N, C-alpha and C positions, 0 to 999 in steps of 0.2 A: 504494500500500500504506500502511496505517496500523496503529499499535500499539494494542491494546485490552487493558487489564488486567482479568482476571476472577479475583479472589482472588489467590493467590500465584503463579499461572501466567501467563506472558506469551506470548501467541500473536499471530499476524498474520493478517489477512484483508484482502480488497480492499474498496474503497469501495463497490462494487456490492453487496456482501454485507451492508451496514449494515442492521439491522432497522428496520422502521417501527413505529409505535405499535400497529398491529393484530395482527401475529403475535408470538408469544412470543420473547424474546431468549435468548441463551445464558446459562445460569445461572438462568433462570426457567422452571420447569416448567409445562406446560399445566395450567390450572385453579388455579394459585397466584395469590393477590392480590399486587399490587405492593407493598402496605404491609408484607408479610411479609419483604421483602428489604431490607437496608440500601442506602442510596443508593450506597455505594462499590462494591457488587457488581453494579450495573446499568450498562448502556452509557451513554455520554454523552447519547444521544438521549433517554433516559428520565429523566434527572436533573431537567430543568425541570418536566415534568408531575408527577413524584413530589413535589418540594418544594412545588409549588402546591397539590396535592391533600392532602398530608400534611405540614404545616409542622413544622419542628423545634421541640420545646418550648423556650420561652424566647426565640424570635426575634421575637415580637410579631405574627406572622402568624396569621390565623384568628380574631383577636379583633375588637373593634369597630374600624371603619375610621376611627379618629381617632388623631392623634399624642398624645404625652405632654402637650404643652402644651395642646392642645385639651381633653384629659381633665381637666386641673387647672382650666382656666377654666370648663368646663361644670359641674364639681362645685361650684365656688364659686357659680355662678349658680343651681344647684339648691338649695343651702343658703339662698341669698338668697330664693328664691321660697318655700321651705318655711316661712320665717318669717312669711309672711302668714297662716298658720293658727294663730299664737300665741294670739289672743284666745279661740279655742275651747278651749284647754287651761289657760290661766292663771286663768280665772274659777273653776275648781274648787278652787283652793288659796288664792285671795286672800280675806282677811277683808273684810267690808263689801260683798260681792257683791250687786248689785242695789240698792244704796242710793246716794243722792246724795253722801254723805260719801266713799264709796269711790272714785268716779272723780275727785272733787275733790282728794283726797289724792294720787292717782296723777298728776293733771295738775300739781299743785304740785311733786312730785318731778321730773317730766319737764321742767318749765320751769326749775327750779334747775339740773338737770343740763345742760340746753342752754345756759344762761347761762355756766356754768363752762367748758363745752366750747368755745363760740364765743370766749370771752375768751382761753383758752389758745391756740386755733388762730390767732387774729388776731395774737398776739404772735410766733408762729413764721412764719406765712405769711398775710399780710393779705389777699391776693387769694382764697385758699381760704376763709378765714373769712368774707369778704364774700359769696362765692357761697353758702356754707352758710346764712348768715343770710337771704339772699333767698329761700331755699327752705323753711327750717324755721320762721322766725319767723311768717309769715302763717298757717301751719298750726297752730302752737301757740297763737296768739292767738284763733283762731276755732273750734277743735275742741271739741265736746261730744257726748255721746251722743244729743242731741235734734235734731241737724241732719239733713237728708236724707242718708241713708247712701250711696246710690248715687252721688250727685253728689260728695260729699266723698271717697268712696273713690277715685273716678276722679281727683280733684284731688290726693289724697295719693300715688297711684301715679305721676302725672306729675311730682310734686315730690320723689319718693323719690331717694335717693343714686344708685341705678343709672341711672334715667332722666335725672337731672341730668348724670351723666357722659356719657351717650349724646348729649344735646343739646350738651354742650361739645365733643364730637368734631366734630359737624356745624358748629357755630359756628366752630371753629378752622379747618376747611377753607374756610369762606366767607371768613374773614379773610385766608386765603392766596390767595384768588381761584382756588381749585381745588375747586369743588363736587363732591361724590360722590353716587352713587346710594344707595338704602337698603341694598342688599346690600353695597356697598363700605363704607358707614358702619358697618354691623354688624360686618364683618370688622375694621375699624379699632378698634371698640369692644372686640372680643375681644383684639386685640393690645395695647391699652392695659392691660387687666386683667392679661394675662400678663406684660407688661413691668413693671407695678407689683409683681407677686409676685416676679419675678426681681430687681428692684432691691432689694427688701426682703431677699431671701436673700443677695445678693452684697454689697451696699453699705450695708445697714442703713437703707434709706429708710423713713420713717415714714408715708408717704401711705396705703399699702394697709392697715396695721393701724389707722390713724386712722379710715379710712372703715368698715372691717369690724367693728372692736371697740368703737368709740366713737360714731360718727355713726349707723350703722345701728341699734344698740340704742336710741338716743334717738328715732329715727323710729318704731321698733316700740312704744315707750311711747305715743306719740301715736296710732298705729294701734290700739292696745289700747283707748284711751279711746273711739274712734269706735264700736267694736263692744261697748261695755260694756252688759251686760244687767242 
């Protein structure tokens, strides 16, 4: 014998009388939908299927199958990728569009900005400043609107801050003599971004805002010069 609560009334029934999923249970009239009855008015056998089919608002079920951390990281990557469309929008508001003087002034601003950025970064973290210099300086020295766009666009994407961080993840694993596959490296890359955001929120780490608010805009200036019209 087991006790089953149906509303305020407490009654008993045998285990053999326990309803299955196909016939209607006590308290559920034939033809009624399961979602019309609260989970507390249904037998225990129904509670699992009810919550799976009709999740409680606010419990996170029924939404995208990603965690909160993954959602934050994927949003950051989406914003990063959307910045590649910047040249198609900035040319409409920049003065000197389509002239040699326009992109030369923009490159001058980008180079000065990069020099100050690398100098300040090297004072705080020399290793990070050195890695950024290896990826940004060759691009800044050779970028013009007259170079082959397909080749230089591929080179700039490879040397972008995001890809540089991905390469550093694989290089770090190689130095640890624990090589990883592409999928494992990608998962480590996502975890590094999430850890950077978490460290910035909890401990005030400046690496994530440095890369997202200072280094990436500098790279976008050079990307804008490549697609100058």
